[in-house]
BALUM-16028 format. One record per residue: residue in one letter; x, y negated, z negated of N, C-alpha, C in turn. Coordinates in steps of 0.05 Angstrom, whole numbers, padded with zeros to 5 digits, always signed. Atoms other than C-alpha are relative to their C-alpha. Layout:
<sites>
AXYZXYZXYZ
...
</sites>
This chain:
<sites>
M+00019+00021-00007+00099+00857-00028-00015+00009+00025
S+00016-00008-00023+00041+00871+00020+00006-00019+00023
R-00006+00016-00024+00048+00846+00091-00018-00025+00001
P+00017+00024+00000-00014+00799+00086+00010-00021-00019
L-00010+00019+00019+00014+00767+00023+00025-00013+00009
L-00024+00012-00009+00082+00757+00053-00005-00020+00022
Y+00006+00019-00021+00053+00725+00115-00014-00025-00011
A+00014+00023+00012+00009+00681+00072+00020-00020-00013
I-00020+00017+00013+00070+00656+00034+00017-00015+00021
V-00016+00014-00020+00111+00640+00096-00017-00020+00015
F+00018+00019-00012+00050+00606+00125-00002-00026-00017
I+00000+00023+00018+00046+00561+00064+00026-00016+00002
E-00026+00013-00003+00120+00547+00070+00002-00017+00025
G-00001+00015-00024+00114+00526+00142-00019-00024+00000
F+00019+00022+00002+00052+00484+00129+00011-00023-00016
C-00010+00021+00018+00084+00446+00072+00026-00012+00010
S-00025+00010-00010+00152+00439+00106-00005-00023+00019
L+00006+00021-00018+00124+00400+00164-00017-00022-00012
G+00015+00020+00014+00075+00367+00118+00017-00020-00015
V-00018+00018+00014+00132+00339+00077+00013-00020+00019
E-00013+00017-00020+00165+00311+00140-00020-00022+00009
V+00020+00019-00009+00101+00279+00165-00007-00021-00021
I+00007+00019+00022+00083+00249+00097+00024-00019-00005
A-00023+00017+00005+00154+00223+00087+00002-00023+00021
L-00001+00020-00022+00154+00188+00155-00021-00022-00004
R+00022+00019+00004+00087+00156+00139+00005-00017-00025
R-00005+00016+00024+00109+00134+00069+00021-00022+00006
L-00021+00019-00006+00169+00098+00100-00010-00024+00017
V+00010+00021-00018+00126+00056+00148-00004-00027-00013
P+00004+00026+00012+00105+00001+00099+00026-00014-00008
H-00024+00011+00012+00177-00009+00077+00022-00006+00021
I-00021+00003-00020+00223+00000+00137-00010+00005+00029
G+00011-00003-00027+00176+00011+00196+00001+00029+00010
S+00001-00026-00013+00171+00068+00245+00016+00002+00025
S-00016+00001-00024+00224+00052+00296+00017+00026+00002
I-00016-00024-00005+00269+00105+00326+00025+00001-00018
V-00024+00000+00019+00327+00083+00280-00008+00008-00028
V+00010-00011+00025+00283+00104+00222-00007+00030+00003
T+00010-00027-00003+00250+00167+00248+00022+00020+00007
A-00021-00019-00008+00311+00198+00281+00018+00009-00022
P-00015-00010+00023+00356+00198+00220-00016+00016-00020
T+00016-00015+00019+00299+00222+00176-00004+00028+00010
I+00002-00027-00011+00286+00281+00222+00026+00015-00001
G-00027-00013+00001+00361+00294+00226+00007+00010-00027
F-00006-00009+00027+00370+00296+00151-00017+00024-00008
F+00018-00022+00006+00309+00341+00145+00010+00026+00012
L-00010-00024-00013+00337+00390+00196+00026+00010-00012
L-00025-00009+00014+00405+00390+00162-00006+00014-00026
A+00008-00014+00025+00372+00408+00096-00012+00027+00005
L+00010-00026-00007+00334+00463+00130+00022+00020+00006
A-00022-00018-00007+00398+00492+00159+00014+00009-00026
L-00013-00009+00025+00431+00492+00090-00017+00018-00017
G+00018-00017+00015+00369+00523+00060-00001+00028+00012
Y-00001-00026-00013+00369+00579+00111+00025+00016-00009
A-00025-00013+00008+00442+00594+00093-00001+00008-00029
A+00002-00007+00027+00427+00592+00019-00018+00025-00005
G+00017-00023+00002+00370+00641+00027+00012+00025+00010
A-00014-00024-00011+00413+00688+00068+00020+00011-00019
R-00020-00009+00018+00464+00692+00012-00012+00015-00025
A+00012-00013+00023+00414+00717-00041+00001+00030+00003
V-00003-00030-00002+00421+00791-00059-00020+00013-00019
S+00019-00013+00018+00365+00803-00111-00022-00020-00008
R+00022+00016+00011+00300+00779-00143-00011-00020+00020
Y+00008+00017-00022+00276+00753-00077-00027-00015-00005
A+00026+00013+00005+00203+00740-00096+00001-00020-00023
D-00003+00019+00022+00222+00707-00162+00014-00025+00008
V-00014+00023-00010+00270+00661-00127-00019-00018+00016
V+00019+00016-00016+00217+00639-00077-00021-00013-00018
A+00020+00012+00019+00166+00630-00134+00012-00023-00014
R-00013+00022+00013+00216+00586-00170+00002-00024+00019
N-00003+00022-00020+00229+00546-00107-00027-00014+00006
F+00026+00011-00005+00155+00537-00094-00009-00017-00024
L+00008+00015+00024+00144+00514-00166+00014-00028-00001
I-00015+00025+00000+00199+00461-00162-00011-00018+00023
S+00009+00015-00023+00174+00440-00093-00028-00012-00005
A+00027+00010+00006+00102+00433-00118+00002-00026-00017
L-00004+00024+00016+00125+00383-00171+00014-00022+00015
L-00015+00019-00015+00174+00348-00125-00018-00013+00022
A+00017+00011-00020+00122+00339-00070-00022-00017-00012
G+00021+00015+00013+00068+00316-00117+00008-00027-00011
V-00010+00025+00013+00111+00264-00152+00017-00016+00020
G-00019+00014-00017+00165+00247-00101-00013-00012+00024
L+00013+00011-00023+00118+00236-00043-00024-00018-00007
A+00022+00018+00009+00067+00196-00084+00006-00029+00008
G-00004+00027-00008+00056+00125-00062+00013-00017-00021
V-00012+00017+00021+00074+00096-00130+00030+00006-00003
T-00028-00006+00002+00141+00132-00129+00016-00014+00022
V-00014+00012-00023+00161+00109-00059-00001-00030-00001
D+00002+00029+00003+00135+00038-00071+00019-00010-00021
G-00018+00008+00022+00174+00035-00136+00029+00001+00008
L-00027-00001-00009+00238+00057-00103+00008-00024+00017
F-00006+00023-00018+00235+00003-00049-00004-00026-00014
A+00003+00025+00015+00212-00049-00099+00023-00006-00018
H-00021+00004+00020+00269-00039-00148+00028+00006+00009
L-00027-00005-00010+00327-00016-00105+00004-00015+00026
Q-00007+00016-00024+00358-00064-00055+00029+00003+00005
P+00016+00004-00023+00379-00064-00001-00019+00024+00006
A+00019-00021-00006+00324-00022+00031+00014+00026+00008
A-00014-00024-00008+00376+00025+00059+00008+00018-00024
M-00006-00016+00023+00395+00047-00011-00024+00015-00009
A+00024-00014+00008+00323+00063-00029-00006+00022+00020
Y+00004-00020-00020+00317+00100+00036+00017+00025-00004
L-00018-00023+00005+00378+00144+00022-00007+00015-00025
I+00007-00014+00024+00355+00159-00048-00026+00016+00005
F+00025-00015-00006+00285+00179-00023+00006+00024+00017
I-00007-00023-00017+00315+00223+00031+00016+00021-00015
G-00017-00019+00015+00369+00253-00013-00012+00012-00025
G+00011-00010+00025+00327+00260-00075-00027+00014+00002
V+00026-00012-00003+00260+00281-00047-00002+00018+00024
V+00005-00014-00025+00257+00301+00026+00020+00023+00004
C-00019-00021-00004+00322+00340+00032-00002+00023-00020
P+00003-00023+00019+00314+00380-00033-00025+00017+00007
L+00024-00015-00007+00243+00399-00011+00006+00018+00025
A-00006-00015-00024+00268+00421+00058+00019+00024-00007
W-00020-00021+00008+00326+00460+00026-00014+00023-00015
L+00013-00021+00015+00282+00497-00023-00019+00017+00016
L+00020-00014-00016+00227+00515+00026+00013+00016+00023
A-00013-00015-00022+00276+00537+00081+00010+00027-00009
Q-00010-00026+00010+00300+00594+00036-00021+00022+00002
T+00022-00019+00002+00232+00627+00040+00002+00023+00020
V+00000-00022-00020+00237+00666+00106+00024+00018-00004
P-00021-00019+00003+00307+00694+00097-00001+00016-00026
L+00003-00016+00024+00291+00715+00026-00022+00021+00002
L+00022-00019+00000+00224+00748+00039+00003+00021+00022
T-00004-00021-00020+00246+00785+00102+00015+00024-00012
N-00013-00023+00014+00288+00827+00054-00020+00020-00011
L+00021-00018+00011+00222+00856+00029-00015+00015+00021
M+00013-00013-00023+00202+00881+00098+00019+00021+00010
Q-00022-00019-00007+00251+00940+00098-00009+00022+00018
R+00010-00022-00017+00206+00988+00136-00001-00008+00029
E+00002+00009-00028+00209+00947+00199+00027-00007+00011
R-00024+00009-00012+00262+00930+00248+00006-00029-00008
V-00008+00027+00009+00302+00867+00230-00012-00021+00019
G+00011+00019-00019+00279+00832+00294-00030-00002-00003
E+00029+00001+00004+00206+00851+00282-00006-00015-00026
A+00006+00013+00026+00208+00829+00209+00004-00030+00002
S-00006+00029-00001+00241+00762+00223-00018-00014+00021
G+00017+00012-00021+00200+00750+00286-00028-00006-00011
Y+00026+00005+00010+00133+00758+00251+00001-00021-00023
A-00003+00020+00021+00157+00718+00191+00002-00028+00012
L-00003+00026-00013+00179+00661+00236-00026-00008+00015
Y+00026+00006-00014+00113+00666+00275-00019-00014-00020
W+00019+00011+00019+00071+00654+00213+00010-00026-00013
S-00010+00025+00010+00118+00601+00187-00003-00023+00020
T+00003+00021-00021+00117+00562+00253-00029-00006+00004
L+00029+00006-00002+00042+00570+00258-00009-00018-00022
G+00006+00017+00023+00037+00540+00189+00010-00029+00005
S-00011+00026-00006+00082+00483+00211-00018-00015+00020
F+00017+00012-00020+00038+00469+00271-00026-00010-00013
L+00025+00008+00013-00026+00468+00230+00005-00021-00020
G-00006+00021+00020+00007+00427+00175+00003-00027+00013
A-00004+00026-00013+00029+00373+00223-00026-00011+00011
V+00025+00009-00013-00038+00371+00259-00021-00008-00020
T+00022+00004+00019-00087+00377+00201+00006-00023-00019
L-00006+00021+00019-00050+00330+00154-00001-00027+00013
S-00001+00026-00013-00040+00274+00205-00027-00007+00012
L+00025+00006-00014-00106+00280+00243-00025+00003-00016
A+00023-00005+00016-00153+00302+00189+00002-00012-00028
V-00002+00008+00028-00130+00293+00117+00007-00030-00003
M-00007+00028+00002-00095+00226+00126-00021-00019+00010
Q+00020+00017-00012-00150+00199+00169-00024-00004-00019
W+00024+00001+00016-00207+00216+00122+00005-00006-00029
L-00004+00002+00028-00176+00218+00053+00025-00016-00008
G-00023+00015+00006-00109+00183+00057+00026+00016-00003
V-00026-00013+00003-00035+00198+00050+00004+00014-00027
S-00002-00013+00026-00039+00212-00024-00014+00027-00001
A+00015-00026-00001-00090+00267-00010+00017+00021+00015
A-00017-00019-00015-00041+00298+00040+00023+00010-00018
A-00020-00008+00019+00015+00297-00012-00010+00020-00021
L+00013-00017+00020-00032+00328-00063-00006+00027+00011
A+00006-00026-00013-00054+00382-00014+00025+00018+00002
C-00025-00016-00001+00018+00404-00003+00008+00010-00027
S-00008-00008+00026+00032+00405-00077-00018+00023-00010
L+00019-00021+00009-00030+00446-00092+00005+00027+00014
L-00006-00025-00016-00014+00496-00036+00025+00014-00011
L-00025-00012+00011+00056+00506-00064-00005+00011-00028
A+00007-00011+00027+00027+00516-00134-00015+00027+00003
V+00014-00025-00005-00020+00569-00106+00019+00021+00009
G-00021-00019-00008+00039+00601-00071+00016+00011-00023
T-00015-00009+00024+00076+00604-00137-00015+00021-00015
L+00017-00019+00015+00018+00640-00170-00002+00027+00015
L+00002-00025-00015+00011+00690-00113+00026+00016-00001
L-00026-00014+00000+00085+00706-00113+00005+00012-00028
S-00006-00009+00027+00088+00714-00189-00020+00019-00011
G+00021-00017+00011+00025+00755-00197-00013-00012-00024
F+00012+00014+00022+00000+00701-00245+00013+00006-00027
K-00014-00004+00025+00054+00716-00296+00000-00025-00016
P+00002+00024+00017+00050+00670-00356+00023-00020+00003
R-00022+00019-00002+00120+00641-00345-00001-00016+00025
F+00005+00016-00024+00097+00616-00277-00027-00014+00000
L+00028+00009-00001+00023+00605-00291-00002-00029-00012
L+00003+00027+00013+00028+00546-00340+00016-00021+00014
P-00015+00020-00015+00084+00509-00303-00014-00007+00027
A+00014+00006-00025+00045+00516-00237-00025-00017-00004
L+00024+00016+00007-00019+00489-00269+00008-00028-00008
A-00010+00027+00008+00021+00432-00300+00009-00016+00024
A-00009+00014-00024+00053+00414-00234-00023-00010+00016
A+00024+00008-00015-00015+00413-00200-00014-00023-00014
G+00013+00021+00015-00044+00371-00256+00015-00027+00003
I-00016+00024-00003+00013+00320-00252-00003-00012+00028
A+00004+00010-00028+00007+00316-00176-00027-00013+00004
G+00026+00012-00002-00067+00304-00182-00003-00026-00013
W+00002+00025+00015-00060+00250-00234+00015-00023+00014
I-00016+00022-00011-00006+00211-00198-00009-00008+00027
N+00010+00006-00027-00038+00215-00129-00028-00011+00000
I+00027+00009+00000-00111+00206-00145-00003-00027-00013
G+00002+00025+00014-00096+00146-00188+00003-00026+00016
R-00005+00024-00016-00082+00098-00130-00027-00010+00012
L+00026+00007-00010-00153+00073-00126+00000-00028+00013
E+00001+00027-00011-00136+00001-00109+00012-00001+00028
T-00012-00001-00026-00098+00022-00046-00017+00018+00018
M+00015-00015-00020-00137+00044+00015+00021+00010+00021
E-00021-00012-00017-00092+00092+00054-00014+00014+00024
T+00008-00014-00024-00101+00116+00125+00025+00012+00013
A-00023-00011-00013-00056+00153+00173+00019-00022+00011
Y-00016+00021-00013-00031+00086+00199+00011-00021-00020
A-00008+00022+00018-00027+00038+00140-00011+00002-00027
D+00011+00004+00027-00037+00021+00067-00013-00027-00001
Y+00015+00025+00001-00089-00033+00055-00007-00007-00029
V+00008+00010+00027-00099-00075-00008-00012-00028+00003
V+00012+00027+00002-00145-00134-00019+00005-00010-00028
A-00008+00009+00026-00115-00174-00076-00005-00029-00003
D+00003+00028+00006-00131-00239-00110+00028-00013-00002
V-00025+00015+00000-00077-00292-00102-00005-00028-00011
E+00002+00027+00011-00063-00361-00132+00010-00020+00021
L-00007+00020-00019-00064-00417-00082-00014-00027-00008
K+00010+00026+00009-00073-00491-00099-00023-00009+00017
A+00023+00013-00014-00139-00525-00081-00016+00020+00016
Q+00017-00020-00014-00171-00460-00058-00018+00014-00020
R+00020-00013+00017-00232-00425-00086+00000+00030+00004
N-00002-00029+00000-00222-00352-00103+00015+00011+00024
P-00015-00010-00023-00168-00339-00051+00007+00030-00003
R-00007-00028+00000-00153-00267-00032+00016+00006+00025
A-00018-00008-00022-00102-00233+00012-00007+00027+00010
F+00003-00027-00013-00110-00175+00060+00028+00009+00006
Q-00027-00010-00003-00046-00136+00053+00000+00026+00016
V-00003-00024-00017-00026-00085+00106+00029+00008-00002
N-00027-00011+00004+00034-00041+00090+00017-00019-00016
N-00015+00017+00019+00055-00086+00032+00007-00028+00011
S-00004+00026-00012+00053-00148+00076-00026-00014+00003
T+00025+00015-00002+00002-00203+00074-00006-00006+00029
A+00008+00003-00028-00034-00201+00140-00019-00023+00004
S+00020+00021-00002-00090-00251+00126-00007-00011-00028
L+00009+00013+00024-00115-00300+00074-00027-00012+00005
I+00027+00013-00002-00185-00326+00061-00009-00008-00028
D+00011+00007+00026-00222-00360+00005-00030-00005+00003
D+00029+00004+00000-00294-00377-00013-00008-00030+00004
S+00007+00028-00005-00290-00451+00006-00018-00002+00025
E+00016+00006-00024-00336-00482+00058+00011-00025+00014
P-00006-00025-00014-00306-00480+00109+00023+00015-00014
P-00021-00015+00014-00259-00424+00087+00028-00009+00009
N-00028+00004-00007-00184-00432+00085+00012+00026+00009
Y-00013-00024-00012-00141-00384+00125+00031-00003-00003
A-00029+00001+00000-00067-00367+00130+00009-00022+00020
R-00009+00024-00016-00026-00424+00160+00002+00007+00030
Y-00003-00006-00028-00010-00387+00225-00027+00004+00013
V+00027-00003-00012-00083-00369+00235-00013-00027+00005
R+00010+00026-00004-00103-00441+00225+00012-00013+00025
R-00014+00012-00023-00051-00462+00276-00010+00013+00027
L+00010-00014-00024-00075-00409+00326-00028-00010+00007
R+00027+00011-00005-00147-00433+00318+00001-00029+00011
Q-00002+00027-00010-00125-00504+00328+00009-00001+00029
L-00009-00001-00027-00088-00486+00392-00023+00008+00019
L+00022-00010-00018-00147-00448+00421-00024-00019+00002
L+00025+00016+00001-00204-00493+00399+00004-00029+00006
D-00004+00028-00002-00174-00562+00396+00017-00008+00024
E-00019+00009-00021-00114-00567+00441-00006+00012+00028
L+00008-00012-00025-00136-00518+00495-00030-00004+00006
G+00028+00006-00004-00209-00535+00484-00017+00024+00009
Y+00014-00024-00009-00233-00464+00493-00029+00001-00010
S+00028-00004+00007-00308-00453+00494-00011+00020+00020
D+00011-00021-00017-00344-00392+00521+00022+00015+00015
K-00023-00014-00012-00277-00359+00535+00003+00029-00011
E-00006-00028+00009-00255-00286+00530+00028+00001-00012
I-00026-00001+00014-00200-00277+00478+00005+00028-00010
L-00009-00026+00009-00163-00212+00467+00020-00003-00023
V-00018+00001+00023-00130-00202+00399+00011+00028-00004
L-00014-00026+00004-00079-00145+00394+00011+00000-00028
G-00007-00001+00028-00073-00127+00321-00022-00015-00015
A+00024+00012+00012-00135-00139+00279+00006-00017-00024
G-00004+00014+00025-00105-00162+00214-00025-00001-00017
G+00025+00002+00015-00163-00188+00173-00023-00012+00015
F+00021+00010-00018-00204-00211+00233-00007-00029-00005
T+00007+00028+00007-00199-00283+00210+00002-00020+00023
L-00002+00018-00023-00182-00312+00278-00028-00008+00011
S+00027+00005-00010-00255-00307+00298-00021-00005-00023
H+00019+00003+00022-00285-00315+00229-00017-00025+00002
R+00018+00023-00002-00346-00360+00234+00007-00019+00023
E-00007+00015-00024-00323-00382+00303-00018+00009+00023
P+00020-00009-00020-00383-00379+00350+00005-00009+00029
K-00003+00012-00026-00354-00415+00410+00010+00020+00021
N-00013-00018-00020-00315-00358+00443-00006+00029-00006
H+00005-00029+00002-00319-00283+00453+00027+00014-00005
Y-00025-00012+00008-00266-00242+00417-00002+00031+00002
T-00003-00029-00002-00243-00171+00430+00025+00008-00016
Y-00023-00008+00016-00199-00140+00376+00008+00029+00008
V-00010-00026-00006-00155-00080+00391+00019+00008-00023
D-00017-00009+00021-00124-00041+00333+00000+00031+00001
I-00003-00029-00001-00098+00031+00328-00015+00014-00022
D+00012-00014+00024-00131+00044+00260-00030-00005+00000
P+00030+00003+00000-00206+00058+00263-00011-00009-00026
A+00012+00006+00027-00214+00045+00188+00003-00030-00007
I-00007+00027+00008-00189-00027+00188-00025-00018+00000
K+00023+00017-00002-00256-00057+00209-00018+00002-00025
E+00017-00003+00023-00297-00028+00152+00014-00011-00025
I-00014+00011+00023-00244-00045+00101+00000-00030-00001
A+00000+00029-00001-00239-00117+00124-00028-00011-00005
E+00027+00010+00004-00315-00125+00126-00009+00002-00028
T+00012-00006+00026-00331-00095+00059+00017-00012-00022
R-00017+00008+00023-00272-00118+00017+00014-00027+00004
F-00016+00025-00005-00239-00178+00050-00018-00022+00010
L+00018+00021-00010-00288-00218+00093-00026-00001-00015
K+00025-00003+00014-00348-00192+00056-00024-00008+00018
E+00021+00004-00020-00389-00200+00119+00010+00013+00026
P-00008-00012-00026-00389-00170+00190+00020-00017+00015
I-00020+00015-00017-00332-00189+00237-00015-00013+00023
R+00010+00012-00024-00346-00234+00296+00016+00011+00023
G-00014-00010-00023-00328-00200+00361-00003+00030+00003
Q+00000-00028-00006-00319-00131+00391+00025+00012-00011
F-00024-00014+00011-00272-00080+00358+00004+00025+00016
L-00007-00024-00015-00237-00027+00400+00023+00014-00013
V-00022-00016+00011-00194+00029+00372+00018+00010+00022
D-00019-00008-00021-00133+00037+00416+00027-00011-00007
D-00027+00011+00002-00058+00027+00419+00001-00025+00018
A+00000+00025-00014-00044-00044+00441+00012+00002+00028
R-00013-00003-00026+00003-00025+00497-00017+00016+00019
R+00017-00016-00018-00042+00029+00524-00024-00016+00010
F+00024+00015-00008-00101-00019+00524+00006-00019+00023
V-00006+00020-00020-00067-00075+00563+00009+00013+00026
A-00008-00013-00024-00038-00024+00612-00023+00011+00016
R+00022-00014-00013-00105+00008+00628-00025-00018+00005
T+00025+00015-00002-00157-00046+00620-00003-00014+00027
D+00007+00015-00025-00192-00076+00681-00010-00028-00007
R+00010+00026+00008-00216-00136+00641+00023-00021+00001
R-00019+00021-00001-00181-00203+00647-00010-00022-00021
F+00006+00017+00022-00178-00252+00588+00012-00027+00004
D-00011+00028-00001-00169-00326+00581+00023-00003-00019
A-00023+00000+00019-00122-00314+00522+00004+00028-00011
V-00008-00025+00014-00084-00255+00494+00016-00009-00024
V-00014+00006+00025-00063-00262+00421+00014+00026-00010
V-00015-00024+00009-00008-00213+00400+00009-00005-00029
D-00006+00003+00029-00004-00203+00325+00002+00028-00012
V-00002-00029+00007+00020-00131+00314+00025+00005-00017
Y-00022-00006+00018+00062-00107+00256-00005+00027-00013
S+00003-00026+00014+00076-00039+00224+00011-00002-00029
S-00010+00005+00027+00112-00066+00162+00005-00030-00004
H-00004+00028+00007+00136-00131+00131+00006-00017+00024
T-00008+00016-00023+00169-00158+00193+00006+00017+00025
S-00007-00018-00021+00172-00099+00240-00023+00003+00020
I+00018-00005-00022+00136-00101+00307+00007+00027+00011
P-00006-00026-00013+00129-00030+00336+00018-00005+00025
S-00020+00006-00020+00188-00025+00384-00011+00001+00028
H+00011-00001-00027+00145-00007+00444-00017-00024+00007
L+00016+00024-00005+00109-00074+00436+00017-00025+00002
V-00018+00023-00004+00170-00118+00447+00015+00002+00026
T-00015-00005-00024+00194-00091+00513-00011-00017+00024
R+00009+00015-00024+00191-00126+00581-00025+00013+00012
E+00023-00013-00012+00143-00073+00604-00027-00006-00014
F+00024+00008+00015+00094-00089+00548-00010-00028+00008
W+00008+00027-00007+00096-00163+00563-00011-00003+00028
R+00011+00000-00027+00084-00150+00636-00029+00010+00000
D+00028-00009+00001+00022-00110+00620-00018-00021-00014
A+00016+00021+00014-00001-00165+00572-00006-00023+00020
R+00005+00021-00020+00008-00215+00628-00021+00008+00020
R+00020-00010-00020-00032-00172+00676-00028-00002-00011
A+00027+00002+00012-00090-00174+00626-00010-00029-00001
L+00008+00027+00001-00092-00250+00632-00012-00009+00026
K+00010+00014-00023-00132-00292+00680+00022-00018+00012
P-00022+00015-00011-00090-00334+00728+00008-00025-00016
D-00006+00024+00016-00096-00395+00683+00001+00007-00031
G+00001-00009+00028-00093-00354+00618+00026-00006-00016
V-00023+00006+00017-00046-00363+00559+00004+00024-00019
L-00007-00021+00020-00010-00312+00515+00011-00015-00024
L-00009+00011+00025-00001-00330+00442+00011+00023-00017
A-00012-00022+00015+00046-00287+00401+00009-00011-00028
N-00010+00007+00027+00057-00290+00325+00023+00019-00006
L-00024-00016+00005+00128-00267+00312+00011-00009-00027
I-00014+00007+00025+00164-00264+00245+00030+00003+00004
L-00029+00001-00006+00236-00284+00257+00014-00018-00020
D-00015+00019+00017+00292-00321+00222-00007-00029+00009
H+00010+00027-00006+00273-00395+00218+00019-00015+00018
K-00019+00013-00018+00336-00415+00257+00000+00012+00028
L+00001-00015-00026+00323-00365+00313+00028+00006+00010
E-00027-00004-00008+00396-00348+00313+00009+00030-00003
T-00007-00028+00002+00395-00273+00298-00002+00013+00028
P+00002-00014-00026+00405-00224+00357-00029+00008+00006
Y+00028-00009-00004+00334-00198+00347-00017-00023+00010
A+00016+00023-00007+00303-00267+00351+00007-00009+00029
R-00008+00010-00027+00343-00289+00412-00008+00020+00022
N+00005-00020-00021+00334-00224+00450-00031+00004+00004
L+00029-00002-00004+00259-00220+00436-00011-00023+00015
L+00009+00023-00015+00248-00291+00460+00009+00001+00029
A-00010-00003-00027+00291-00278+00520-00015+00020+00017
T+00017-00020-00014+00251-00216+00537-00027-00011+00008
L+00026+00013-00006+00186-00255+00533+00004-00019+00025
E-00003+00020-00021+00214-00310+00578+00009+00012+00027
S-00008-00013-00025+00241-00260+00628-00025+00009+00016
V+00026-00008-00013+00167-00243+00643-00016-00025+00006
F+00017+00023-00003+00132-00310+00632+00014-00026+00008
G-00013+00025-00004+00185-00361+00645+00001-00015-00027
R-00004+00015+00025+00194-00418+00595-00026+00000-00016
C+00022+00000+00019+00149-00411+00534+00005-00021-00022
S-00004+00018+00023+00137-00461+00478+00003+00017-00025
V-00007-00014+00025+00164-00440+00410-00004-00019-00023
E+00006+00016+00023+00137-00467+00344+00007+00016-00025
V-00008-00013+00024+00170-00448+00278-00016-00011-00024
L+00014+00008+00024+00126-00450+00216+00017+00008-00024
H-00014-00008+00024+00153-00447+00145+00031-00001+00003
R-00029+00002-00004+00222-00473+00161+00017+00001-00025
N-00014-00001+00025+00240-00472+00088+00004+00028-00010
Q-00003-00028+00008+00239-00396+00085+00018+00015+00019
P-00018-00015-00017+00290-00346+00112-00014+00012+00024
L+00016-00011-00022+00236-00311+00153-00025-00017+00003
A+00022+00018-00006+00182-00353+00186-00018+00011+00022
N+00018-00005-00023+00121-00345+00229+00009-00018+00023
V-00007+00015-00024+00141-00365+00299-00022+00004+00021
L+00022-00002-00020+00084-00380+00348+00011-00006+00027
V-00010+00003-00027+00102-00371+00420-00024-00002+00019
A+00022+00004-00019+00056-00396+00476+00012+00002+00028
C-00009-00004-00028+00066-00371+00548-00024-00002+00018
H+00022+00003-00019+00024-00387+00609+00003+00019+00023
A+00000-00019-00022+00005-00338+00662+00008-00014+00026
S-00006+00014-00024+00016-00392+00714+00030-00005+00003
S-00029+00004-00001+00090-00397+00697+00014+00023+00012
L-00016-00022-00012+00144-00357+00732+00029-00002-00011
P-00028+00001+00010+00213-00337+00706+00018-00009+00023
T-00020+00010-00020+00270-00373+00742+00027+00001-00014
T-00028+00002+00011+00345-00376+00735+00006-00030-00003
P-00004+00029+00004+00361-00443+00704+00026-00010+00011
R-00025+00012-00009+00413-00491+00730+00009-00018-00022
I-00013+00017+00022+00461-00528+00683+00008-00026+00012
Y-00008+00026-00009+00468-00602+00692+00028-00006-00010
G-00027+00009+00007+00540-00628+00693+00006-00026+00013
D-00008+00026-00011+00576-00691+00709+00007+00003+00031
E-00008-00004-00028+00603-00662+00775-00023+00005+00018
K+00024-00006-00015+00538-00633+00799-00024-00004-00019
N+00022+00007+00018+00477-00665+00767-00026-00005+00017
P+00026+00004-00015+00410-00653+00803-00023-00008-00017
A+00021+00006+00020+00371-00679+00743-00021-00018+00013
D+00019+00019-00011+00340-00738+00781-00018+00014+00021
L+00015-00014-00022+00320-00693+00840-00021+00018-00013
D+00019-00019+00013+00289-00641+00793-00023-00016-00013
L+00021+00016+00012+00251-00696+00756-00020-00010+00020
A+00018+00009-00021+00222-00723+00820-00017+00023+00010
R+00016-00023-00009+00201-00653+00842-00020+00009-00020
S+00018-00010+00021+00168-00641+00775-00024-00019-00004
R+00022+00019+00004+00121-00702+00780-00022+00004+00021
</sites>
């Protein structure tokens, strides 16, 4: 094997190895989020499979190029089908609990891909017999790692941004099919299977026309059935309904959005106020609302066009800024009359860096002295789980006592609207008892 061809093969291996990891992490976001308890085990399993693959490649004693060609062929089919959105969505839709679907996805798709591709470098360095062992392995690892770097960067920052996650999975599958043909010299026993794998990958990935994929989320605008509404439709983000709207006059919105609008417009009486919305959703909070000035912050630059063209079917009201919510509130010099926090990465998962005390402190800093923070949280309707209690306690450790309103009490998970005022301060509460009861004194001081 010529040196340029060998380096090209290990480059493809590195590109696709990291590509598989990046795509897998992104595919998991709509189903189980992107918290550290998801990403860390995924990376750990991936690295374990790599280690086992290196050992398997080291044990081979013959037919090195054919073994790599076979591995690339299997990997091309596995990447094209196993990393397809319809496959991952189907796993999590039909296998419960979600942990079972996760383990099958990792054990049946991600780890086999890592194991197969990891064998490439130890196998092909056997074909570099004219060079020192250190030189052969060093250059092979150089091109493999360079491919990994470019795979991680180009797939996440270019392909996923412009064409979607399915295009990234298809790109890896096609590259592996090309690698199969290069290794086999276009032999018939590899040619037809490689073309078939590429064709299957193209068919299963290009077919997801109803889903708009970006590097951050999957978007679907779907018709729904709701009583007494005219042509209602849902804006789904990562398989979760983020917004609802219909063609009535005035339009109907999701219940929590209606309640937020009522709080801002009716109960607080806001007019000509500056309102910051962290997490764009379907932009329905400001839809046809001319009284106030809205600034939306969302990490995904594509969400505005998708919402305008397919969901609202008209331009949004307000300013749209592309930024991470925490970074924006930490750096902005603007001060707002209200900050609305409505950020989710999956069904019920708020990104973990947006529930910490430090984030709430930055959000408070972005408020005017008499401003109000409104947060839409999805928690158990009894507020008795550790997550619900600790999240509310974290909020109140920054803002003091906040009002808590549970919507949809008849469902296990409910929208919980929390209202906190910038004028409040956290304090250590005192417990009233028969022996020491300062209730009357506190009541007098409060009037």
